[in-house]
N, CA, C and O atoms as a GROMACS GRO file, in nm:
protein
  432
    1MET      N    1  20.641   8.317  13.915
    1MET     CA    2  20.717   8.442  13.924
    1MET      C    3  20.635   8.542  14.004
    1MET      O    4  20.516   8.560  13.978
    2LYS      N    5  20.696   8.605  14.098
    2LYS     CA    6  20.629   8.701  14.183
    2LYS      C    7  20.629   8.838  14.116
    2LYS      O    8  20.733   8.887  14.072
    3THR      N    9  20.512   8.899  14.109
    3THR     CA   10  20.505   9.032  14.050
    3THR      C   11  20.508   9.135  14.160
    3THR      O   12  20.454   9.114  14.269
    4LYS      N   13  20.570   9.246  14.133
    4LYS     CA   14  20.579   9.353  14.230
    4LYS      C   15  20.456   9.442  14.217
    4LYS      O   16  20.422   9.488  14.108
    5THR      N   17  20.390   9.464  14.330
    5THR     CA   18  20.272   9.549  14.326
    5THR      C   19  20.313   9.693  14.351
    5THR      O   20  20.412   9.721  14.418
    6THR      N   21  20.236   9.782  14.296
    6THR     CA   22  20.264   9.923  14.317
    6THR      C   23  20.188   9.970  14.441
    6THR      O   24  20.082   9.918  14.474
    7ASN      N   25  20.243  10.067  14.508
    7ASN     CA   26  20.176  10.123  14.624
    7ASN      C   27  20.068  10.218  14.577
    7ASN      O   28  20.095  10.318  14.510
    8LYS      N   29  19.945  10.185  14.613
    8LYS     CA   30  19.832  10.267  14.573
    8LYS      C   31  19.825  10.394  14.657
    8LYS      O   32  19.770  10.495  14.613
    9TYR      N   33  19.882  10.389  14.776
    9TYR     CA   34  19.873  10.500  14.868
    9TYR      C   35  20.011  10.561  14.891
    9TYR      O   36  20.111  10.489  14.902
   10SER      N   37  20.016  10.690  14.898
   10SER     CA   38  20.143  10.758  14.923
   10SER      C   39  20.180  10.742  15.070
   10SER      O   40  20.093  10.717  15.154
   11PRO      N   41  20.309  10.756  15.101
   11PRO     CA   42  20.350  10.747  15.242
   11PRO      C   43  20.278  10.849  15.330
   11PRO      O   44  20.251  10.822  15.447
   12GLU      N   45  20.248  10.964  15.275
   12GLU     CA   46  20.178  11.066  15.352
   12GLU      C   47  20.039  11.018  15.395
   12GLU      O   48  19.994  11.046  15.506
   13VAL      N   49  19.972  10.944  15.305
   13VAL     CA   50  19.838  10.894  15.335
   13VAL      C   51  19.845  10.792  15.447
   13VAL      O   52  19.766  10.799  15.541
   14TRP      N   53  19.938  10.697  15.438
   14TRP     CA   54  19.938  10.596  15.543
   14TRP      C   55  19.991  10.650  15.674
   14TRP      O   56  19.950  10.601  15.780
   15VAL      N   57  20.080  10.748  15.673
   15VAL     CA   58  20.124  10.811  15.799
   15VAL      C   59  20.006  10.881  15.864
   15VAL      O   60  19.985  10.870  15.985
   16ARG      N   61  19.929  10.953  15.784
   16ARG     CA   62  19.811  11.023  15.836
   16ARG      C   63  19.709  10.924  15.890
   16ARG      O   64  19.651  10.946  15.997
   17ALA      N   65  19.687  10.815  15.818
   17ALA     CA   66  19.589  10.715  15.861
   17ALA      C   67  19.630  10.651  15.993
   17ALA      O   68  19.547  10.634  16.082
   18VAL      N   69  19.756  10.615  16.006
   18VAL     CA   70  19.805  10.554  16.130
   18VAL      C   71  19.794  10.653  16.245
   18VAL      O   72  19.756  10.617  16.356
   19ARG      N   73  19.827  10.778  16.218
   19ARG     CA   74  19.816  10.882  16.322
   19ARG      C   75  19.672  10.896  16.368
   19ARG      O   76  19.646  10.907  16.488
   20LEU      N   77  19.577  10.894  16.274
   20LEU     CA   78  19.436  10.902  16.310
   20LEU      C   79  19.394  10.785  16.398
   20LEU      O   80  19.320  10.803  16.495
   21VAL      N   81  19.440  10.666  16.365
   21VAL     CA   82  19.408  10.548  16.446
   21VAL      C   83  19.464  10.566  16.587
   21VAL      O   84  19.394  10.541  16.685
   22GLN      N   85  19.587  10.610  16.596
   22GLN     CA   86  19.649  10.628  16.728
   22GLN      C   87  19.577  10.737  16.808
   22GLN      O   88  19.558  10.722  16.929
   23GLU      N   89  19.538  10.844  16.744
   23GLU     CA   90  19.472  10.955  16.812
   23GLU      C   91  19.331  10.918  16.860
   23GLU      O   92  19.288  10.965  16.965
   24HIS      N   93  19.260  10.835  16.785
   24HIS     CA   94  19.121  10.803  16.816
   24HIS      C   95  19.102  10.665  16.878
   24HIS      O   96  18.989  10.620  16.896
   25ARG      N   97  19.210  10.600  16.912
   25ARG     CA   98  19.204  10.463  16.964
   25ARG      C   99  19.120  10.453  17.092
   25ARG      O  100  19.046  10.356  17.109
   26GLY      N  101  19.129  10.551  17.179
   26GLY     CA  102  19.055  10.548  17.305
   26GLY      C  103  18.906  10.571  17.291
   26GLY      O  104  18.831  10.548  17.386
   27GLU      N  105  18.862  10.616  17.175
   27GLU     CA  106  18.721  10.646  17.153
   27GLU      C  107  18.639  10.524  17.112
   27GLU      O  108  18.517  10.532  17.100
   28TYR      N  109  18.706  10.411  17.089
   28TYR     CA  110  18.640  10.290  17.040
   28TYR      C  111  18.671  10.174  17.134
   28TYR      O  112  18.772  10.177  17.204
   29PRO      N  113  18.586  10.072  17.135
   29PRO     CA  114  18.609   9.959  17.227
   29PRO      C  115  18.731   9.873  17.194
   29PRO      O  116  18.782   9.801  17.280
   30SER      N  117  18.778   9.879  17.069
   30SER     CA  118  18.894   9.796  17.031
   30SER      C  119  18.973   9.865  16.920
   30SER      O  120  18.925   9.959  16.856
   31LEU      N  121  19.092   9.816  16.900
   31LEU     CA  122  19.175   9.867  16.791
   31LEU      C  123  19.106   9.842  16.657
   31LEU      O  124  19.104   9.929  16.570
   32TRP      N  125  19.049   9.723  16.642
   32TRP     CA  126  18.983   9.689  16.515
   32TRP      C  127  18.865   9.781  16.488
   32TRP      O  128  18.842   9.821  16.373
   33ALA      N  129  18.789   9.817  16.592
   33ALA     CA  130  18.676   9.909  16.574
   33ALA      C  131  18.726  10.046  16.529
   33ALA      O  132  18.664  10.111  16.445
   34THR      N  133  18.838  10.088  16.585
   34THR     CA  134  18.898  10.216  16.544
   34THR      C  135  18.938  10.210  16.397
   34THR      O  136  18.909  10.301  16.320
   35ILE      N  137  19.003  10.101  16.360
   35ILE     CA  138  19.049  10.083  16.221
   35ILE      C  139  18.931  10.079  16.125
   35ILE      O  140  18.934  10.142  16.019
   36GLU      N  141  18.826  10.005  16.162
   36GLU     CA  142  18.708   9.996  16.074
   36GLU      C  143  18.638  10.131  16.057
   36GLU      O  144  18.576  10.155  15.954
   37SER      N  145  18.649  10.216  16.156
   37SER     CA  146  18.588  10.349  16.146
   37SER      C  147  18.669  10.442  16.057
   37SER      O  148  18.612  10.521  15.981
   38ILE      N  149  18.801  10.433  16.066
   38ILE     CA  150  18.889  10.527  15.995
   38ILE      C  151  18.918  10.484  15.852
   38ILE      O  152  18.932  10.569  15.764
   39ALA      N  153  18.928  10.355  15.826
   39ALA     CA  154  18.966  10.305  15.693
   39ALA      C  155  18.880  10.361  15.580
   39ALA      O  156  18.935  10.406  15.480
   40PRO      N  157  18.747  10.360  15.591
   40PRO     CA  158  18.666  10.415  15.481
   40PRO      C  159  18.689  10.565  15.458
   40PRO      O  160  18.678  10.613  15.345
   41LYS      N  161  18.721  10.635  15.563
   41LYS     CA  162  18.747  10.779  15.550
   41LYS      C  163  18.875  10.805  15.472
   41LYS      O  164  18.887  10.905  15.402
   42ILE      N  165  18.970  10.714  15.485
   42ILE     CA  166  19.098  10.726  15.414
   42ILE      C  167  19.085  10.671  15.272
   42ILE      O  168  19.155  10.714  15.181
   43GLY      N  169  18.994  10.574  15.254
   43GLY     CA  170  18.975  10.514  15.123
   43GLY      C  171  19.054  10.387  15.104
   43GLY      O  172  19.088  10.349  14.992
   44CYS      N  173  19.083  10.318  15.216
   44CYS     CA  174  19.154  10.190  15.208
   44CYS      C  175  19.074  10.086  15.284
   44CYS      O  176  18.978  10.118  15.354
   45SER      N  177  19.114   9.961  15.270
   45SER     CA  178  19.044   9.855  15.342
   45SER      C  179  19.091   9.852  15.488
   45SER      O  180  19.199   9.902  15.521
   46SER      N  181  19.009   9.794  15.572
   46SER     CA  182  19.045   9.781  15.713
   46SER      C  183  19.170   9.695  15.729
   46SER      O  184  19.254   9.722  15.814
   47ALA      N  185  19.181   9.590  15.648
   47ALA     CA  186  19.298   9.503  15.655
   47ALA      C  187  19.426   9.578  15.620
   47ALA      O  188  19.529   9.561  15.686
   48THR      N  189  19.419   9.662  15.518
   48THR     CA  190  19.535   9.742  15.478
   48THR      C  191  19.578   9.836  15.590
   48THR      O  192  19.695   9.843  15.625
   49LEU      N  193  19.480   9.907  15.647
   49LEU     CA  194  19.512  10.000  15.755
   49LEU      C  195  19.566   9.925  15.876
   49LEU      O  196  19.656   9.974  15.944
   50SER      N  197  19.512   9.809  15.904
   50SER     CA  198  19.561   9.728  16.015
   50SER      C  199  19.708   9.691  15.995
   50SER      O  200  19.786   9.695  16.090
   51GLU      N  201  19.744   9.654  15.872
   51GLU     CA  202  19.885   9.622  15.843
   51GLU      C  203  19.974   9.744  15.862
   51GLU      O  204  20.086   9.731  15.913
   52TRP      N  205  19.928   9.861  15.821
   52TRP     CA  206  20.006   9.983  15.839
   52TRP      C  207  20.029  10.010  15.988
   52TRP      O  208  20.140  10.044  16.030
   53VAL      N  209  19.922   9.995  16.068
   53VAL     CA  210  19.932  10.019  16.211
   53VAL      C  211  20.031   9.921  16.274
   53VAL      O  212  20.116   9.960  16.354
   54LYS      N  213  20.020   9.793  16.237
   54LYS     CA  214  20.112   9.691  16.290
   54LYS      C  215  20.256   9.724  16.253
   54LYS      O  216  20.346   9.713  16.336
   55ARG      N  217  20.279   9.765  16.128
   55ARG     CA  218  20.414   9.797  16.083
   55ARG      C  219  20.474   9.911  16.164
   55ARG      O  220  20.590   9.906  16.205
   56VAL      N  221  20.395  10.015  16.186
   56VAL     CA  222  20.443  10.130  16.264
   56VAL      C  223  20.470  10.087  16.408
   56VAL      O  224  20.569  10.129  16.468
   57GLU      N  225  20.383  10.005  16.465
   57GLU     CA  226  20.403   9.959  16.602
   57GLU      C  227  20.530   9.875  16.615
   57GLU      O  228  20.603   9.887  16.714
   58VAL      N  229  20.558   9.790  16.518
   58VAL     CA  230  20.681   9.710  16.519
   58VAL      C  231  20.802   9.802  16.503
   58VAL      O  232  20.900   9.789  16.576
   59ASP      N  233  20.795   9.894  16.408
   59ASP     CA  234  20.908   9.984  16.383
   59ASP      C  235  20.939  10.074  16.502
   59ASP      O  236  21.055  10.112  16.522
   60THR      N  237  20.838  10.108  16.581
   60THR     CA  238  20.860  10.195  16.697
   60THR      C  239  20.882  10.116  16.825
   60THR      O  240  20.900  10.175  16.932
   61GLY      N  241  20.882   9.983  16.818
   61GLY     CA  242  20.910   9.900  16.934
   61GLY      C  243  20.791   9.873  17.024
   61GLY      O  244  20.807   9.815  17.131
   62ARG      N  245  20.672   9.913  16.983
   62ARG     CA  246  20.553   9.888  17.064
   62ARG      C  247  20.494   9.748  17.042
   62ARG      O  248  20.404   9.706  17.115
   63ARG      N  249  20.544   9.678  16.944
   63ARG     CA  250  20.496   9.543  16.912
   63ARG      C  251  20.616   9.460  16.870
   63ARG      O  252  20.708   9.510  16.805
   64ASP      N  253  20.615   9.332  16.908
   64ASP     CA  254  20.724   9.242  16.869
   64ASP      C  255  20.716   9.214  16.719
   64ASP      O  256  20.608   9.213  16.660
   65GLY      N  257  20.832   9.193  16.660
   65GLY     CA  258  20.838   9.160  16.519
   65GLY      C  259  20.963   9.215  16.455
   65GLY      O  260  21.044   9.282  16.520
   66VAL      N  261  20.978   9.187  16.327
   66VAL     CA  262  21.094   9.234  16.251
   66VAL      C  263  21.061   9.370  16.193
   66VAL      O  264  20.964   9.386  16.118
   67SER      N  265  21.142   9.469  16.227
   67SER     CA  266  21.117   9.605  16.180
   67SER      C  267  21.146   9.616  16.030
   67SER      O  268  21.211   9.530  15.971
   68THR      N  269  21.096   9.723  15.972
   68THR     CA  270  21.118   9.748  15.829
   68THR      C  271  21.267   9.757  15.800
   68THR      O  272  21.314   9.703  15.700
   69GLN      N  273  21.341   9.825  15.885
   69GLN     CA  274  21.486   9.840  15.866
   69GLN      C  275  21.555   9.705  15.874
   69GLN      O  276  21.643   9.676  15.793
   70GLU      N  277  21.516   9.620  15.970
   70GLU     CA  278  21.575   9.487  15.981
   70GLU      C  279  21.539   9.401  15.859
   70GLU      O  280  21.623   9.326  15.808
   71ARG      N  281  21.414   9.412  15.814
   71ARG     CA  282  21.369   9.335  15.698
   71ARG      C  283  21.449   9.373  15.574
   71ARG      O  284  21.488   9.286  15.496
   72GLU      N  285  21.474   9.503  15.556
   72GLU     CA  286  21.554   9.548  15.441
   72GLU      C  287  21.698   9.497  15.452
   72GLU      O  288  21.758   9.459  15.351
   73ARG      N  289  21.754   9.497  15.573
   73ARG     CA  290  21.890   9.447  15.593
   73ARG      C  291  21.897   9.297  15.563
   73ARG      O  292  21.992   9.251  15.499
   74ILE      N  293  21.797   9.222  15.607
   74ILE     CA  294  21.793   9.078  15.579
   74ILE      C  295  21.785   9.054  15.430
   74ILE      O  296  21.854   8.966  15.378
   75LYS      N  297  21.702   9.130  15.359
   75LYS     CA  298  21.691   9.114  15.214
   75LYS      C  299  21.825   9.144  15.146
   75LYS      O  300  21.865   9.072  15.054
   76ALA      N  301  21.893   9.249  15.191
   76ALA     CA  302  22.023   9.284  15.132
   76ALA      C  303  22.124   9.172  15.157
   76ALA      O  304  22.201   9.136  15.068
   77LEU      N  305  22.125   9.117  15.277
   77LEU     CA  306  22.217   9.007  15.309
   77LEU      C  307  22.185   8.882  15.229
   77LEU      O  308  22.275   8.812  15.183
   78GLU      N  309  22.057   8.853  15.211
   78GLU     CA  310  22.017   8.737  15.130
   78GLU      C  311  22.060   8.756  14.984
   78GLU      O  312  22.104   8.661  14.920
   79ARG      N  313  22.045   8.877  14.934
   79ARG     CA  314  22.087   8.907  14.796
   79ARG      C  315  22.238   8.890  14.782
   79ARG      O  316  22.286   8.830  14.685
   80GLU      N  317  22.313   8.943  14.879
   80GLU     CA  318  22.458   8.929  14.876
   80GLU      C  319  22.499   8.782  14.886
   80GLU      O  320  22.591   8.738  14.817
   81ASN      N  321  22.431   8.707  14.972
   81ASN     CA  322  22.459   8.565  14.986
   81ASN      C  323  22.436   8.492  14.854
   81ASN      O  324  22.516   8.408  14.814
   82LYS      N  325  22.328   8.524  14.786
   82LYS     CA  326  22.298   8.462  14.656
   82LYS      C  327  22.407   8.494  14.554
   82LYS      O  328  22.451   8.406  14.480
   83GLU      N  329  22.450   8.620  14.551
   83GLU     CA  330  22.555   8.660  14.456
   83GLU      C  331  22.685   8.588  14.486
   83GLU      O  332  22.755   8.546  14.394
   84LEU      N  333  22.719   8.573  14.614
   84LEU     CA  334  22.842   8.503  14.651
   84LEU      C  335  22.834   8.354  14.615
   84LEU      O  336  22.933   8.296  14.569
   85ARG      N  337  22.718   8.293  14.635
   85ARG     CA  338  22.701   8.153  14.596
   85ARG      C  339  22.719   8.136  14.444
   85ARG      O  340  22.782   8.041  14.398
   86GLN      N  341  22.663   8.230  14.368
   86GLN     CA  342  22.678   8.224  14.222
   86GLN      C  343  22.824   8.241  14.183
   86GLN      O  344  22.874   8.170  14.096
   87ALA      N  345  22.893   8.335  14.246
   87ALA     CA  346  23.035   8.357  14.216
   87ALA      C  347  23.116   8.232  14.251
   87ALA      O  348  23.206   8.194  14.176
   88ASN      N  349  23.086   8.171  14.364
   88ASN     CA  350  23.156   8.048  14.402
   88ASN      C  351  23.131   7.936  14.303
   88ASN      O  352  23.223   7.860  14.271
   89GLU      N  353  23.010   7.924  14.254
   89GLU     CA  354  22.978   7.821  14.156
   89GLU      C  355  23.055   7.845  14.026
   89GLU      O  356  23.106   7.751  13.966
   90ILE      N  357  23.062   7.970  13.984
   90ILE     CA  358  23.138   8.003  13.862
   90ILE      C  359  23.286   7.968  13.880
   90ILE      O  360  23.346   7.909  13.791
   91LEU      N  361  23.342   8.003  13.994
   91LEU     CA  362  23.483   7.972  14.021
   91LEU      C  363  23.506   7.822  14.030
   91LEU      O  364  23.607   7.772  13.981
   92ARG      N  365  23.413   7.750  14.091
   92ARG     CA  366  23.425   7.604  14.100
   92ARG      C  367  23.424   7.541  13.961
   92ARG      O  368  23.506   7.454  13.931
   93LEU      N  369  23.332   7.585  13.875
   93LEU     CA  370  23.325   7.531  13.739
   93LEU      C  371  23.448   7.569  13.658
   93LEU      O  372  23.500   7.487  13.582
   94ALA      N  373  23.496   7.692  13.673
   94ALA     CA  374  23.616   7.734  13.601
   94ALA      C  375  23.735   7.650  13.643
   94ALA      O  376  23.816   7.609  13.560
   95SER      N  377  23.746   7.625  13.772
   95SER     CA  378  23.855   7.542  13.822
   95SER      C  379  23.844   7.400  13.766
   95SER      O  380  23.945   7.342  13.726
   96TYR      N  381  23.724   7.346  13.762
   96TYR     CA  382  23.702   7.211  13.710
   96TYR      C  383  23.744   7.203  13.563
   96TYR      O  384  23.817   7.112  13.523
   97TYR      N  385  23.697   7.299  13.482
   97TYR     CA  386  23.730   7.297  13.339
   97TYR      C  387  23.880   7.319  13.316
   97TYR      O  388  23.939   7.258  13.226
   98ARG      N  389  23.940   7.404  13.395
   98ARG     CA  390  24.082   7.430  13.381
   98ARG      C  391  24.162   7.304  13.415
   98ARG      O  392  24.258   7.269  13.346
   99ARG      N  393  24.122   7.237  13.521
   99ARG     CA  394  24.192   7.114  13.562
   99ARG      C  395  24.177   7.008  13.453
   99ARG      O  396  24.275   6.940  13.420
  100HIS      N  397  24.058   6.992  13.398
  100HIS     CA  398  24.037   6.891  13.295
  100HIS      C  399  24.105   6.930  13.164
  100HIS      O  400  24.150   6.842  13.090
  101ALA      N  401  24.112   7.056  13.134
  101ALA     CA  402  24.181   7.100  13.012
  101ALA      C  403  24.330   7.072  13.023
  101ALA      O  404  24.391   7.028  12.926
  102SER      N  405  24.389   7.097  13.140
  102SER     CA  406  24.532   7.070  13.156
  102SER      C  407  24.559   6.921  13.157
  102SER      O  408  24.665   6.880  13.110
  103GLN      N  409  24.469   6.839  13.208
  103GLN     CA  410  24.487   6.694  13.206
  103GLN      C  411  24.478   6.639  13.065
  103GLN      O  412  24.549   6.545  13.030
  104SER      N  413  24.389   6.697  12.983
  104SER     CA  414  24.378   6.649  12.846
  104SER      C  415  24.500   6.691  12.764
  104SER      O  416  24.536   6.621  12.669
  105GLU      N  417  24.565   6.803  12.798
  105GLU     CA  418  24.688   6.844  12.729
  105GLU      C  419  24.802   6.750  12.764
  105GLU      O  420  24.886   6.717  12.680
  106ILE      N  421  24.805   6.707  12.890
  106ILE     CA  422  24.910   6.613  12.933
  106ILE      C  423  24.891   6.480  12.865
  106ILE      O  424  24.990   6.418  12.825
  107ALA      N  425  24.769   6.433  12.850
  107ALA     CA  426  24.741   6.303  12.789
  107ALA      C  427  24.770   6.307  12.640
  107ALA      O  428  24.801   6.203  12.581
  108ALA      N  429  24.761   6.423  12.578
  108ALA     CA  430  24.781   6.432  12.435
  108ALA      C  431  24.925   6.441  12.403
  108ALA      O  432  24.961   6.449  12.286
   0.00000   0.00000   0.00000
């Protein structure tokens, strides 16, 4: 069973952190060096900040990938698909039992 983790950082913190990375990117030899410099100042790991930067870049179209909005839409469609499959299974079973109940009444 998958447990849901809580967000340790507020949206304001990660927006600020990503903005700092973007503003100071030219001062370092690489994106990773920028992230490693800023992450301790924010109080998060470099990997976490890197994920935030990637997410913002995808959402703004600067990087290929599935945006947050698209990911949420896909999740909603998958949830709806699951509910429809369950409803179809219930209807299929109800039809089966109804058909067998009427056949047993005819035989009796």
